N, C-alpha and C positions, 0 to 999 in steps of 0.2 A: 190645429184644425179640429173642429168639432166633429165627433164621431156618432154613429148610430148603429143599431144591430144590423142594418141593412149592409154595412160594410164589414160585418163580422160573421162570416158563414158558418163558423162553429157553433154560433147560438141560434141559428135560424130553426132547427128542428125543434128545440125546446120552446122557442118562441110560437111557432106554428101550433103546437099541441096546446099550449096555454090560451092562444087566441082563439082556438076552436071551442074551448070550453067556455070561455067568455062570451062569445057569440051565441052559444047555445043555452046561456044562463046557468052554467054549472061551475062557475069560477068560485073556488073557496074563498071565504072571507079572510083568510090568513095564509100567506104563501112563503115558504122558507126557501131562499135561493141559496144553494150550496155549491161550492166549487173552488178551485184554487184562487189565491189572491192574484189580482191583476189580469184576469181574462176578460173582464167587461161586465162583472155583475152590477155595478153601479149604473152602467150604460143600460142594461137590461131592465133594471128597476125604473130608471127614469123614462124610458120609452113605454114601459108598461103603464106607469102612472099617467102619462099623456094620453095613451090610448083609451084608458079608463074614463077620462073626463072629456075626451074629443067628442064634438058634436056634428062633425061633418064627414066622418069616415064611412058611415052606412054599414055595410057588411065587410068592408075591407079589414084586413088584419093589422094594418098600420094606421096610425093617426093621420088625419088629412094635412095637417101642418099649417092650415090658413084660417081656421075658424077662430073665433074669439077665445075659446079655451086654449087652443094650441099657441095662439100669440102671448097669452099670459104665461104658459109654461116656458116658451122661448125666452121671455123677458125675466124668467126666475121670480115672478110675483104672483103665481096662482094661489088664491087664498085657501083653496080646498086641497092643496097638496103639501104636506109637511114632512120634513126629514129631520130625524134626530139621530145624533151620532155623539161619540166622546168629544168633549170640548176642552176643558182645561186639566183634564187627567185621562188616564187611559181606560177609564171605565164610563159606562153611561149610568147616571145617578138616578136616584129615586124621583128626585124633583123633576127630571126630564120626563120620566115615564108618567108622573101625574099630569103633566102639561099634555102629554100624548092622550092621556084618557079624557081629559076635559074637552080636547079637541074632537076625540072620537064621538062623543055624545051631543056635540053641537050640530046644529043643521048646516047643510052646505051653503055657501054664500053665493056662488055664481054658477056652479055646476049641479048636475044631477047626482054626483058621486064625490065622495072624498077618499083620499089616498094617503096613507101613512107609510113612509119608508123609514125603517129602523136599521140604520147602517151599523154594521159590526154588532149584531145582536149577540154574538159570543162574548162581548165585552160588558154584558150588563153585570152590575154587582148584584149580590144575593137579594138585597132589599128591592132594587129596580126590577129584578126578574119576577119577584113575588107580586109586585104591583102591576106588572103586565099581565099576569094571569087573569085578573078581573076583566080586563079589556077583551082578552081572547075568549074568556068563558061566556061573556055576555056581549056577542058582536051585534052591531047595528047593521041593517041590511043595506045602507048606503055607504058603508065604509069598508074599504079593503086595506089590509095590512100586508106590506112586503117587508120580509125580514132577511137580511144578508148575513151570511155566515162564511167564515173562511174554513176551508177543509182543515180538519184535523184539530180544530178548537172546539172544546165541549160546549154543548148547550143543554140546559136543564131538560131532562125528559119530560117534565110537565109542560114545558113550552112547546118542545118539538112534537109532542102528541096532539097538540091543538093546531097544527099547521100542516098543510099540504106540502111535502118536500118536492122541489124541483131541482134536480141535479144538473148543472151546467158544465158541459165537458170543455176541456181546453182545446185549443187549435192544434193542427198538425204544424210540424216545423215550417213547412212551405207556406201555410196560410199565415202563420205568425210573422215571417219575414216579409210577405207581401204586404201584409196590412201595415206593419212598422214603417217599411219603405214609403208607403202612400201618405202616411202622417208626416213623415220628415220631409218629403219633397216639397220645395218651395218655402218652407218654414225656416227662416234664418236663424231664429232663436233656438232651433232644435237640429240645425243642419249637422250631419254626421255622415262620415263615409261608411262604406259597406262593412269594413272590419269592425269599426266602432259599434255600429248597429248589431252586429253579430254578437260581440262581446256583451252589449247591454242585454240582449236577448238571452245569452247564456246565463248571465248574473241573475237574471229574473226568472230563471228555470223554465224558460219558454213561454212566460206570460207576456204578451205583447204590450198591454196597456201599462204594465209595470215597468217594461223596458223603456217605453216612451217617457215615463216620468224620470227614470233614471238618466236618460239622454238630456232632458230639460234641467236636471239638477247637477249635472256634471259628475254623475255618480261613477262612471268608468274611470276618470281621472283621479277620483278620490280613492277608488279601490287600488289603483296603480300606486298611489302614495303610501297606502296601508301595507302593500305587499312589499315595497322597498324598505320600509321601517321595520316590518317583520323579519326580512332577511338580515338586516343589519343588527337587529336585536339579537337573533339567534347567533350571531357571530360576535357578540358582546361588544358591539360597536354603538349601541344605543342603550341608555338606562331605561328601565321599565317605564318610568313617568314620561319620558320623551317619546318613546315608541307607542304609548297608548294614545298619544295626542290625535293623530288622524282617525284613529278608530272612534275616538269620542265624537270627533267632527262629524264622522259618517253616521253616528247614531248607534246606540246600544243594540236595538233590536236589529237593525241591518248588519251590525258586526256579528251578531250571533249567527245570522243566516250566512254570512260570508265564511266564518269559522267552521260552521256546520259542512259547507261545501268542502272546505279544505280537509276536514276530518274524514269525510266520506271518500274523498280521493286517496287519503292516506290508507284508509282500510282497502280500497281497491288495489292499490299499488302493492300492499303487503301480501296480496293473495295472487298476484300476477296480472291484475287487470289494468286497464287503460285509464288514465285520469281525464277528467271532464274540465279541468282548469289548467291548461298547458302553461300558463304565466308562472305557476308556481310548483310545476311538476318536477323540476330539479331538486328543490329544497325537500319537497314532500318524499321524493324518491330516496334522498339521502336519509331522512328520518325513518322511513320504511325499513331501510337496510339496518338500521341501529336498534330497532325495537321489535318485539314481537307483535302480532297483528292486534291482540287485544288492547293495545295502548291507545289505538285509534278510538276505540269504544270508551276508554277512559275520559278522552277529551270530550267525546259527546255528551258523556254523563255530566261532566263539569258545565257544559254549555246549557244542558237541560236544566240544571239547578238553577242557574242565572235566569234562564227564560221563565221559569215558574215564579220568580219573583219580581217580573216586570210590572205587575200591578202595583207594586210598592215604590216608594221613592228611592230607588237604588242609586248609589253613587256611581256613575257611568265611568268615570275615570278609574276609580278604585277596581270595578268589575272587569274592565279592559286590562288593567295591570295584572290582576289574578289570573286571567285567561292566558295571557302572554307568558306568565311564569310557568302555567301547566305545560304549554308548548316547550318552554326552555327545558322542562324536565326530561324531554325526549332527546335532548342532545347528549352525546356521550361525555362523561366526566372527564376533565383533564387529569392526565396521570401525573402523579407527584414526581418531581424531578430527583 
């Protein structure tokens, strides 16, 4: 089911404020959308791009949806809207930004305005970031750049300082649940019961768009397999290379997020708190009894080291095995007979 910001109430305040600036002629040439991953930043950027080229909305804050410009946007063929994002690597490369710059200085083809969406701006490599500065420093009046950043990932100060930041807040638990249920309803490809939806939302840290992707990809079931192999591995019933397989299938970056959640729960349990992942609460509770609280932070440090290297061609299987072995170090040593 296609969605828009009209179905995402947690985005409407930021949208209204930005739309008012647009209607009064005060919209900045470069906008940086910040917020947690999976709350609808891409939807916000898409709807904003459509509103900027729409010819039938008048003074309304939403695009009309039926003019020629809106039809082109709906078909994904509008020549004056371009999106750039990581392609065959985890970074946006300088060639992509050079193409962006060439598009920025060209005249609009069918609209009165052009829009550039730079998805994952926090994944610009250093050369691409430097190339982007020229476009940001010499803006054209008929071009708006929309940059998307995930919270917590650094962006060069020279780029940030040339953009107007718009912080997009995440939804409340109730809003997230209602939105996710509305998207799943009637969609056989993503059909899931309430319990599975709740688990997907929890795995997505409350981000409903990300949770919807998890449901479509069978992520909850994949995590179940990881948890089972994790248990068996700690009991010495799985070899490291076998236990790593479901984590490799899950994806290294997603594995890091999952293990971060486990390590955070381990820290909570160690100081008498309640875990957020009940499916592994028993094994984490056992580990908490066997180790001082700082061991959870040791695990988080190992995860952070791997995350820092994600822009390189890491061997996912090898890194997953290493992380599992760090977890195994938390198990009590077998006493010599």
